[in-house]
N, C-alpha and C positions, 0 to 999 in steps of 0.2 A: 286647399285640396281636401276632399272628403276621404274618409277611411277607405272606401272602395277604390277611389282613384289612386290612393297611395299604394294599396296592395297590388293594383294592376301595374303601376309604374315600377314596383320592385320585382315584378315577374313572379308574383306569388299566386296569381289566378290563372288557371288553365281553362276551366269551363264553369258556366253557371246555367241554371235552369231558365229563369226569367230575369235578365239583367236589370231591366228598368224597374220592375217590381221590387227586386232586392235592394237596389240603390235607394229607392223611396223608403223602404222599411228601415234601412240603416240610418237614413237621414232624419226620419220622423221621430225616433225615440229609441229606447233601449231594446235590443233584440237578444233573446235567449237562444244560445246555440250550443251545439255539441260536436265533439270529434271522438271517434271510437278507436281503441287500441286493443287488439286481440293479443293475449299472452301466448305467442308462438315461440318465445324464448324467455330466458330469465332477465333480459334487459331490452330496452328500446335501443334503436341504432339511429344513425344519421338520417336515414330516410324518414324516420318518424319526426325528426326535429322540424321539418318544414311545416306540417300542419300545427305543431305546437307553437311555432313562431306566429302563424296566422292567428291562433287563439289569443296569444299574448297581445298582438297588435289590436285585435278587436276589443279585448278587455281594457287596454289602455285608452281606447276610444269610447269607453263607457258601456260596452255590451257585456252580457253575463254568460260565462262559460260553464258548461257541464261536461267536463272530461269523462268519458265512459271507458271503463275497463271491461273487456268482454269475457267475463267468467263463464258465460254460457256459450257464446259463439266460439270461444277458444277451445271448447271441448269438441266442436264440430269440424272446423277448418274451412277457410275461405278458398274456393276453387279458382278465384280470379287469376287468369293468365298463368296458372301453374300447369306444367306438363303432366304431372302425376298427382294422385290422391295424397293428401297430407297424412302423415302417421298420426294416429289418435294418441293423445297423451292421457295419463291417468288423472283422475280428479284431483288427487293430492298434488301432483306436479303442477297442474294448472293453477291451483289455489296458491302455491308458493310463488309462481311467476306473477300472478295477479298482485300479490303483496309488494313484490319488487317494483312493478310498473307503477303502482299507486304512489310509492315513495318517490320515484323519479319525477312523475308528473307534478307532485306537490312542490318540487324545487323550482318549477318554471312558471307556474300560474299562481296568482294571489288568492289564497283561500281565507284570508282573515280580514280584509279591509273593504269598506264601502258597500253600497247596495248592489254592487255587481261582483261581489266576491264569488269565487268559483265554488261549485259543489260537485264532489265526486259521486259517480253513479256506477253501478255494476249490473249488467243485464241478467246476471244469474238470479238477482233478487226478484225479478218478475217472471223469469222463465222456469224457476225451480219447481213451482207448484202447478204449472200448466200441464194438463193431461193431453195426450195425443188427440183425443176427440175435440177438446177445446181448441187446440191448434188448428185442426182442419176446419171446424165450424166457424170460429171467430176470426181467423186470419186467412187460412188457405182459400176460402171461397171467394176472396177478393182478387185472386190472381189466376189468370188463365194459363194453361200450359204453353199456349202459343206465345203469350207475353214473356214468360220465363225463358222459353227457348230462344227468344229473339236477342237476349243479352249476349254481347260479344264474348264475355268471360265464359259463358256456357257453350256457345257455338264452337269455340276452340277446343273444347274437351269432348265433344260428341263423338268424334272419330276414334279417339283413344279410350273413351269410356268415362262416365261420371256417375258416381253413386247417388242415390236419392238423398243421402245425408248431405253431400255438398251441394246438390241441386237445390235443396231447400234453404241453403244458407241465406240467399237473397231475401227470402220471406222473413227470416229471423231478424236480419238487419233492418228491414223495412218496419218490422214491428217495434224495434227499439225507438225509431223516430216517432211512431204513433204514441207509444207509452210516454215518452218524454214530452211530447206535445200536450197530452192530456194532463199530466201531473205538473209540468213546469212551464207550459206555454212555449216550449222550444219550437222555433220555426225555421231554423237554419242548421244544416249539417256541413261540416268541413271534413275533407278526406282526400286521399291520393287519387290521381287520375285513373288508376286501375280499379277504383271503387265506384266509378260512375254508374254502372248497372245496378249494384247493390243500393246505392244511395237514391237513385230515382225510383227504385222499388218502394222506398219510404215515402217519397212525395206522392206516388200513385196511391199508396194505402191511405195517406192523409186525405187525399182528394175524395176517394171512394167511400171510406169508412167514417170520416169526420167532416167532410165537406169543407176542408181547410187547405189553404195553399202553403206548401212548404218550399223552402229554398235550398239549393245545393251550391257549394263552392268546392271545386276540386283544385288541388295544387298540382303543379307540373311534376313529372318524373324528372329528378335532377340528374343530369349527366354532365360530364366535362366536355371540352371542345373536341375530344376524339370520339365522343359517343359512349364512353364508359359509364355504366350506371353506378351510383352510390347506393350500396345496400348489401345486406348479408347474403343474398342469393348469388351474388357475383364473386363471393369469396374474398372480398376486400372490406369487410364490415368495420366501420368505426362505431363502436358501442358507446352509449352514454354512461355506462357503468365504469368507474375508474379502475375497478379490478379486472375488467376485460380489455379496455383500451385506456392506458394511463394518460393523464393530462399531458405528459411529455410527448407521447405518441400522437395524441390528437393535435398538439401544437405543431409537430413536425409535418403532419398530414396537410394542415392548412398552409404552412410555410412553403410547401413544395407544390402547391397548385400552379397550373400553367398561367402564364401572363394573360392569355386570352380569356381566362375564366375569372381572374381575381376581382375585377370591378363588378361583374355580374353577381358573384358570390357575396360581395359586400352588401349589395342591395337585398339579396335573399336572406342571408344568414345573420345580419346584424341589425341593430336598432339605430345606427348612425343615420342622421337625416340625409335626404337625397342631396341637399346642398353640400353637406360635409363630404359626401362620397364624390361629388363632382370636383371638389377641391383636391381630394386625394388622387382622383384620376389625372388631373393636370400635373401634379407633382410626380406621379408614377410614370406617366408617359414621357416626362422630361428626363427621368433617370431610372429606367426600368431595372438596371443592374442593382439598384439599392433595394429592390423588392419591398418597397414601402407598402403597397397594397396588401401583399401577402402577410407582412408582419402585423399590420393593423387587423386584418381578417383573423389571423391566428389568435391575437390578443382578445378580440371581442368575443369570439366563439368559445374559447377555452374559459374565459372569465364567466360567461353566461352559463355554461354547462357545469363547470367545476368550482368556480369562485376565484377571487383575486389571488389568494394564497397559493392555490394550485398553479395558476398562471405564472406567478413569480418563481415558483419552484421549477417549472418547465424552462423558463428563461435561464435560471441558474445552471441547470443540468446542460442545456444547450451550449452555454458559454464555456463552461468548464471542460466539457468533452471536446469542444472545438480547439481549446488551447492545450488540452492534455493534462489539465490540473486535477488529476484523479483524487488526490488527497484532500481536496476542498469539498468533496461530496461524501455524504453518508452512504452506508451500505444500502439503505432503502432507496436513496436517490440513484445510486448506480444500478440497482436492480431494475428501476423504472427506465433509466436511460439506455440500458444495455439489454433490454428484455428480448431482443430479437437476434442477439449475437450467439455464436456457438458457446456452449456451456459444458464444462467437464467437472464432474464431481470427484475430487481428489480422494483416493482410497488410503486407508491407514498404512498399507504396505508399499505405497508408491515411493519411488526414489525422487526426492525433492530437488536434486541437482537440476539446474536450469536446462541443460541439454537433454537429460533424460525426460524431464517433465514436458518439454516442448514436443517430444515424439509421442510420449504416452497419451497426452491430451489430444493428439491429432492436429496440433497447430502446424507442424511440419511433418513431412513423411519420412525423414531419415536423420540420423545423427550428423551426417555430413552437412546437410542443409541447415540443421540447427546451429552447428559450429560456425558456418559461414554467416548466418544471420546475426549471431551474437557478436562475432568479430567485426562485422560491418556496421554495427550500431543500429540494427534494425529492430531490436527487441527492447521493449520498455515494460517494466514491472511497476504497477501503480504510478505511472507517469515518469519513473526514473529509468534512464537508459542503463541497460545491463550489458557489459562487455567482458566480464570475467567468466571464462569458461567453467570455472569451478564454483560459481555462485550457487548456493543452496538456500532455498526458501526457508524462512524461520517464522516464529510466531509474530514477529514484528511486521511481516509482510501480509498478515491476515487483517483485512479491514473489519473492525468490530468482530473479529473471530469468525466471520461468515464467508468472506470471499477475497480474492485477489484479481486484479485486472492485468492482463497481458495485451500489449499492443504490438502488432507486427507491421512495420512500416508506418505510413502516415495515418491510415484510417481503419485498418483491420483489427477489431477488438475481439477479445476472447475472455470469458469469465471462468475462473476457477472457484469452485464452491467447496466448503469444508463441512 
């Protein structure tokens, strides 16, 4: 199976420009390719992981990646399928985000080994010194307004309004492809399906200005079986930065994907062979209640993004919280595992009697309810059941002097912080 056939079988290819020519190029020798990442936040998210995985697959097949961080295009903003104009960020903010994204990309692609080691590029390096006259004379003259207006990403914004700044974005991205072709013989661009218009602007510029054929692969927009999009614009972002989405949270995300999506996501988001995935499918369909596919998916993705140690920690947190063994976890692990539960900062003058504290922290609404919960054995402090109405929290109840964990019933956790 060729690399192109494997990418297609995994569901990683949505569109290409000239499929037969691209297949031939990938089969005939090493292809230099790039994928661009604009710094629109201080971290990449799950939606960015798909083109990163395609880059990794292509590099493993012997092709040479040029991951691009958009230090210049990030200052402008891509209008593609956005309802409103992006808020422009300061140069200092974008520079900080560029540094973060570079560090993340360096975790996934090999920059050190072989003749196809990756090389990071930043389009600010060639855009910084370009004058407006140069931009119009050397690039703009190759694009007609009719051609630019024909892009779906532009059409959707005409009714609500689009600034010249965002209108010109496709030319900037097209110029990136041209520069990388001239400097590094890059002939292939990888990107999301929403980038088709911007990416083909690059192939058009290559054809007209350099008399060269460029290729494009777009990856599909990933949705679950209910049609819900993975990405920050939907308010359910899974970030690749552990400080924004912890390894435990990422593990839980993959562990809880729907059965109908699990095998498809194994093909897209892991490097397991297609034969291995077929074996997993058979075992999964025989006993779906075991959630084997989700467990393997969670292991593979968390390990790829955060490393084996982070995966093992996520497993530990999951197991200990499930069994209620709070004391087996450190304060840091508890903060990771309980990051989304209600949190109450205990004040110096708070009454630390268990009844008073349950009410003060908002865990229950009345002292009567608090007394009933304690007497019925529904309240646990750091995993231990509390049934003494006069129990008062002490220094021994503070895990590493930072926090205590109260559980009400079987699953409702609350954090007390000091």
